[in-house]
C-alpha positions as CSV (number, residue, x, y, z in Angstrom):
1,M,-40.1,-25.8,-17.6
2,K,-38.9,-25.0,-14.1
3,T,-41.9,-23.0,-13.5
4,L,-44.0,-25.5,-15.3
5,L,-42.9,-28.4,-13.1
6,N,-43.2,-26.2,-10.0
7,R,-46.9,-25.5,-10.7
8,L,-47.5,-29.2,-11.5
9,I,-45.9,-30.3,-8.2
10,Q,-48.2,-27.7,-6.6
11,H,-51.2,-30.0,-8.1
12,E,-51.9,-27.1,-10.4
13,T,-53.3,-28.0,-13.9
14,L,-52.5,-26.8,-17.3
15,T,-54.8,-25.2,-19.9
16,K,-55.4,-26.7,-23.1
17,E,-53.0,-24.1,-24.7
18,E,-50.1,-24.5,-22.2
19,A,-50.4,-28.4,-22.7
20,K,-50.2,-27.8,-26.5
21,Q,-47.3,-25.5,-26.2
22,T,-45.5,-27.9,-23.8
23,L,-45.3,-30.5,-26.4
24,V,-44.5,-28.3,-29.0
25,N,-41.5,-27.1,-27.1
26,I,-40.5,-30.8,-26.1
27,S,-40.6,-31.5,-29.9
28,N,-38.4,-28.5,-30.5
29,G,-35.7,-29.7,-28.1
30,Q,-36.1,-26.8,-25.7
31,Y,-36.0,-29.2,-22.8
32,N,-33.5,-31.5,-21.5
33,P,-34.2,-35.4,-21.0
34,A,-34.5,-35.0,-17.0
35,Q,-37.1,-32.3,-17.4
36,I,-39.2,-34.3,-20.0
37,A,-38.9,-37.3,-17.8
38,S,-40.1,-35.3,-14.8
39,F,-42.9,-33.9,-16.8
40,L,-44.1,-37.3,-17.9
41,T,-43.7,-38.7,-14.2
42,V,-46.0,-35.8,-12.7
43,Y,-49.1,-37.6,-15.2
44,M,-48.2,-41.1,-13.9
45,M,-48.9,-39.7,-10.0
46,R,-52.1,-37.8,-11.0
47,S,-54.9,-37.9,-13.6
48,I,-54.6,-36.0,-16.8
49,T,-57.2,-33.4,-17.2
50,I,-59.5,-33.3,-20.7
51,D,-58.1,-29.9,-21.3
52,E,-54.3,-31.4,-21.2
53,L,-55.2,-34.5,-23.1
54,A,-56.9,-32.2,-25.7
55,G,-54.0,-29.8,-26.1
56,F,-51.4,-32.6,-26.1
57,R,-53.5,-34.4,-29.0
58,E,-53.9,-31.1,-31.0
59,A,-50.2,-30.7,-30.8
60,L,-49.3,-34.1,-31.9
61,L,-51.9,-33.8,-34.8
62,E,-50.6,-30.7,-36.2
63,L,-47.0,-31.9,-35.9
64,C,-47.3,-35.1,-37.7
65,V,-46.7,-36.0,-41.0
66,A,-50.2,-36.5,-42.5
67,I,-50.9,-39.1,-44.7
68,N,-54.1,-38.8,-46.9
69,L,-56.2,-41.7,-47.3
70,S,-59.7,-40.0,-47.5
71,D,-60.7,-42.0,-50.4
72,Y,-61.0,-45.0,-48.3
73,D,-63.3,-45.8,-45.9
74,T,-60.9,-46.8,-42.8
75,I,-61.0,-47.6,-39.4
76,D,-58.0,-47.8,-37.0
77,L,-58.2,-50.5,-34.1
78,C,-55.9,-49.5,-31.4
79,G,-55.4,-49.8,-27.5
80,T,-53.7,-47.6,-25.3
81,G,-51.9,-50.4,-23.9
82,G,-50.7,-49.9,-20.3
83,D,-53.0,-52.2,-18.8
84,G,-50.1,-54.5,-17.7
85,K,-52.1,-57.6,-18.7
86,N,-49.6,-59.2,-21.2
87,T,-52.0,-60.2,-23.5
88,F,-51.1,-61.5,-27.1
89,N,-51.4,-58.6,-29.8
90,I,-55.1,-58.7,-30.1
91,S,-56.1,-55.4,-31.7
92,T,-53.4,-56.2,-34.6
93,L,-54.6,-59.6,-35.3
94,A,-58.3,-58.2,-35.1
95,S,-57.2,-55.8,-37.9
96,F,-56.3,-58.3,-40.2
97,V,-59.5,-60.2,-39.4
98,A,-61.7,-57.0,-40.1
99,T,-59.7,-56.4,-43.4
100,G,-60.6,-60.1,-44.1
101,A,-64.2,-59.3,-43.7
102,G,-63.8,-56.3,-46.3
103,I,-63.3,-53.4,-43.9
104,Q,-60.7,-51.2,-44.9
105,V,-57.8,-50.5,-41.9
106,A,-55.4,-48.0,-41.1
107,K,-53.6,-49.7,-38.3
108,H,-51.4,-47.2,-36.4
109,G,-49.0,-48.8,-34.0
110,N,-45.6,-48.7,-32.4
111,Y,-43.0,-50.6,-30.8
112,G,-44.0,-52.1,-27.3
113,V,-43.0,-49.5,-24.1
114,S,-44.7,-50.9,-21.3
115,S,-45.4,-54.4,-23.1
116,I,-43.1,-57.0,-24.3
117,S,-44.2,-57.0,-27.8
118,G,-46.1,-54.0,-29.4
119,S,-48.0,-53.9,-32.7
120,S,-44.9,-52.7,-34.6
121,N,-42.5,-55.4,-33.1
122,V,-44.9,-58.3,-34.4
123,M,-45.5,-56.7,-37.8
124,E,-41.6,-56.1,-38.2
125,T,-40.9,-59.7,-37.2
126,L,-43.4,-60.8,-39.8
127,G,-41.3,-58.7,-42.7
128,I,-44.0,-55.9,-42.9
129,K,-42.3,-52.9,-44.5
130,F,-42.7,-49.7,-42.5
131,S,-43.2,-46.8,-44.9
132,N,-44.6,-43.3,-44.8
133,D,-44.5,-43.2,-48.8
134,S,-48.3,-42.3,-49.9
135,D,-47.8,-44.3,-53.2
136,F,-46.7,-47.6,-51.0
137,L,-49.5,-47.0,-48.5
138,R,-52.3,-46.4,-51.0
139,K,-50.9,-49.8,-52.8
140,S,-51.4,-51.6,-49.5
141,M,-54.8,-50.2,-48.9
142,D,-55.7,-51.2,-52.8
143,E,-54.5,-54.7,-52.8
144,A,-54.5,-56.0,-49.2
145,G,-57.2,-53.7,-47.8
146,I,-55.1,-52.7,-44.7
147,C,-51.7,-50.5,-44.1
148,V,-49.5,-50.1,-41.2
149,L,-48.6,-46.7,-40.1
150,H,-45.7,-47.0,-37.8
151,A,-46.0,-44.2,-35.3
152,P,-42.1,-42.8,-35.5
153,L,-42.2,-42.2,-39.3
154,F,-45.4,-40.0,-38.7
155,H,-44.5,-38.2,-35.5
156,P,-41.0,-37.0,-35.8
157,A,-41.8,-34.6,-33.1
158,M,-41.7,-37.3,-30.4
159,K,-38.1,-38.6,-31.0
160,N,-37.2,-36.5,-28.1
161,V,-39.6,-38.5,-25.8
162,A,-38.8,-42.2,-27.4
163,P,-35.6,-43.0,-25.7
164,I,-37.1,-41.4,-22.6
165,R,-40.2,-43.6,-22.6
166,K,-38.0,-46.7,-23.5
167,E,-35.9,-46.1,-20.4
168,L,-39.0,-45.3,-18.1
169,A,-40.7,-48.3,-19.5
170,V,-44.2,-48.0,-17.9
171,K,-47.2,-46.2,-19.3
172,T,-47.2,-42.5,-19.7
173,F,-49.6,-40.1,-21.0
174,F,-48.3,-41.1,-24.3
175,N,-50.2,-44.4,-24.0
176,M,-53.2,-42.4,-23.8
177,L,-52.5,-40.1,-26.9
178,G,-51.5,-42.9,-29.4
179,P,-54.7,-44.3,-30.5
180,M,-56.0,-40.7,-31.0
181,V,-53.2,-39.3,-33.2
182,N,-53.3,-41.5,-36.4
183,P,-52.1,-39.7,-39.1
184,S,-54.3,-40.8,-41.9
185,F,-57.3,-39.2,-39.7
186,P,-59.5,-42.5,-40.3
187,K,-63.2,-41.9,-40.4
188,H,-63.8,-44.6,-37.7
189,Q,-62.0,-45.5,-34.7
190,L,-62.2,-48.6,-32.5
191,V,-60.3,-47.6,-29.1
192,G,-59.4,-50.1,-26.1
193,V,-58.3,-48.1,-23.1
194,F,-56.8,-49.0,-19.8
195,S,-59.3,-47.4,-17.5
196,L,-63.1,-46.2,-17.0
197,E,-62.1,-42.9,-16.4
198,L,-60.0,-42.4,-19.7
199,A,-62.7,-44.1,-21.6
200,R,-65.0,-41.1,-20.3
201,M,-62.4,-38.8,-21.4
202,Y,-61.9,-40.1,-24.9
203,A,-65.6,-40.2,-25.2
204,Y,-65.9,-36.6,-24.6
205,L,-62.8,-35.6,-26.8
206,Y,-64.3,-37.9,-29.6
207,Q,-68.0,-36.4,-29.4
208,N,-66.4,-33.1,-30.7
209,T,-65.1,-34.7,-33.9
210,E,-66.4,-36.0,-37.0
211,T,-65.2,-39.6,-36.1
212,N,-67.3,-42.5,-36.0
213,F,-65.9,-44.1,-32.7
214,T,-66.4,-46.9,-30.6
215,I,-64.3,-46.9,-27.1
216,L,-63.8,-50.4,-25.2
217,H,-62.8,-51.0,-21.7
218,S,-63.1,-54.5,-20.0
219,L,-64.0,-53.7,-16.4
220,D,-61.2,-56.2,-15.0
221,G,-58.7,-53.8,-16.6
222,Y,-57.9,-54.7,-20.1
223,D,-57.7,-52.3,-22.8
224,E,-60.0,-54.4,-25.4
225,I,-62.6,-56.9,-24.9
226,S,-61.1,-59.7,-23.1
227,L,-64.1,-62.0,-22.4
228,T,-62.7,-62.6,-18.9
229,G,-65.7,-60.4,-17.7
230,N,-67.7,-57.8,-18.8
231,T,-66.9,-54.8,-21.3
232,K,-68.2,-51.2,-21.1
233,I,-68.7,-49.7,-24.6
234,I,-69.4,-46.1,-25.4
235,S,-70.0,-45.1,-29.2
236,K,-71.5,-42.2,-30.8
237,N,-75.0,-43.2,-30.4
238,Y,-75.1,-45.5,-27.4
239,D,-73.3,-47.2,-24.3
240,Q,-73.9,-50.5,-22.8
241,I,-72.1,-53.1,-20.9
242,L,-71.5,-56.3,-23.2
243,K,-71.0,-59.8,-21.7
244,P,-69.3,-62.7,-22.9
245,E,-72.9,-64.5,-22.9
246,D,-73.9,-61.9,-25.3
247,F,-71.8,-63.5,-28.0
248,Q,-73.0,-66.8,-26.5
249,L,-69.7,-67.6,-25.1
250,Q,-68.3,-68.7,-21.7
251,K,-66.3,-66.5,-19.6
252,L,-62.4,-66.9,-20.1
253,N,-59.7,-67.4,-17.8
254,E,-56.9,-64.8,-18.1
255,T,-54.2,-67.6,-18.8
256,E,-56.1,-68.4,-22.1
257,I,-55.2,-65.1,-23.6
258,E,-51.7,-64.5,-22.4
259,G,-49.0,-63.4,-25.1
260,G,-45.5,-64.4,-25.7
261,V,-42.6,-63.8,-23.4
262,T,-40.6,-62.6,-26.3
263,V,-41.4,-60.9,-29.7
264,E,-40.7,-64.1,-31.4
265,K,-43.0,-65.8,-29.4
266,S,-45.4,-63.2,-30.0
267,A,-45.1,-63.3,-33.7
268,E,-45.5,-67.3,-33.6
269,I,-48.9,-66.9,-31.6
270,F,-50.0,-64.2,-33.9
271,I,-49.2,-66.5,-37.2
272,D,-51.0,-69.5,-35.2
273,I,-53.9,-67.8,-34.7
274,L,-54.2,-66.3,-38.2
275,S,-53.4,-69.6,-40.1
276,G,-56.3,-71.3,-38.1
277,K,-54.4,-73.1,-35.4
278,G,-55.5,-70.7,-32.6
279,T,-57.1,-72.0,-29.5
280,E,-61.1,-71.4,-29.1
281,A,-60.3,-69.1,-26.8
282,Q,-57.7,-67.0,-28.9
283,N,-60.0,-67.1,-32.0
284,N,-63.0,-65.8,-29.7
285,V,-61.2,-62.9,-28.2
286,V,-59.8,-61.8,-31.8
287,C,-63.1,-62.2,-33.3
288,A,-65.1,-60.2,-30.6
289,N,-62.5,-57.1,-31.0
290,A,-62.6,-57.4,-35.0
291,G,-66.6,-57.7,-34.6
292,M,-67.0,-54.7,-32.9
293,A,-64.8,-53.0,-35.9
294,I,-66.8,-54.6,-38.5
295,A,-70.0,-53.6,-36.5
296,T,-68.8,-49.7,-36.0
297,V,-68.2,-49.4,-39.9
298,K,-71.2,-51.2,-40.9
299,N,-73.6,-50.0,-38.3
300,L,-74.4,-53.6,-37.2
301,N,-75.0,-54.9,-33.8
302,P,-71.9,-56.8,-32.1
303,I,-73.0,-60.2,-32.5
304,Q,-73.6,-59.7,-36.4
305,G,-69.9,-58.2,-36.4
306,F,-68.6,-61.3,-34.4
307,E,-70.1,-63.6,-37.1
308,L,-68.5,-61.8,-39.8
309,A,-65.4,-61.7,-38.0
310,K,-65.4,-65.5,-37.5
311,E,-66.1,-66.4,-41.2
312,S,-63.0,-64.0,-42.0
313,L,-60.8,-65.8,-39.4
314,L,-62.2,-69.3,-39.9
315,S,-61.8,-69.2,-43.9
316,G,-58.5,-68.2,-44.2
317,K,-59.4,-64.5,-45.6
318,A,-57.7,-62.8,-42.8
319,F,-54.6,-64.9,-43.3
320,Q,-54.6,-63.9,-47.0
321,K,-54.5,-60.2,-46.4
322,L,-51.4,-60.7,-43.9
323,K,-49.7,-62.7,-46.8
324,K,-50.5,-60.0,-49.3
325,L,-49.2,-57.1,-47.2
326,Q,-45.8,-59.5,-47.0
327,E,-45.4,-59.7,-50.3
328,L,-46.0,-56.0,-51.0
329,S,-43.6,-55.4,-48.3
330,R,-40.7,-57.4,-50.3
């Protein structure tokens, strides 16, 4: 690691194989916490290269506890986090709304590192069971149309990194990797990223896979469609700029989509929105993101997806899916 760190400090980059091997070595416990923290810090100071990101991703996918959900036509809705915007749990809510519209979702998530409340924090607070048991996950898919894949259960290789990430409490390249290493290898992927540069890198990496993908980045910095401004959309077949007006909506104010200051408050906001007590702004931002997921799977335009998402949320179908998952978790 000393040689590696010296090279990185001299602004050298790693080959794909070197990046992959370094992550394998981290998972094998070959480096101490100070070395791992230094390694992570390098990538906070400079941009990651495509080869490095591809190598890290390959290592995590090879080391993960894979789960076979290939019988289902699944999508994962996942953001990188790390945008520093403190929104409520939009992509997790959008997952239940998409499921309520008949889309099968394999939701990969984790505890918040750079945010107060990650997807797993809210799911845990709401009584959702975390499991890597294939039978339980398939039962969740069959009966609720959604299963929750809590990252630490599927990526044991990262146990040496988790406490260091928690102590650093800032975004690292693991934020970039999270959405790309779903252990069920979903057929479709809706990914929100915190920068335009990362959106382009993701698109490049996904172009070389079988995945049907849509990548989102709000141009004012959000890792999702925020409706506070325009959003860059990159998919397998097109890229475009999506405006709030395209959904026939007014631009939102940032304060309208802020999250809770505690995990409990975040869970409360989550239930309010899903049970039909959300504000119009909250409902619209959730449905815009869920609509993109629906559009990605069903090959619709974003507006058609948005209409289906609104029907799912406002009819209570999305809330029923959460209740079913809670019931299965007991």
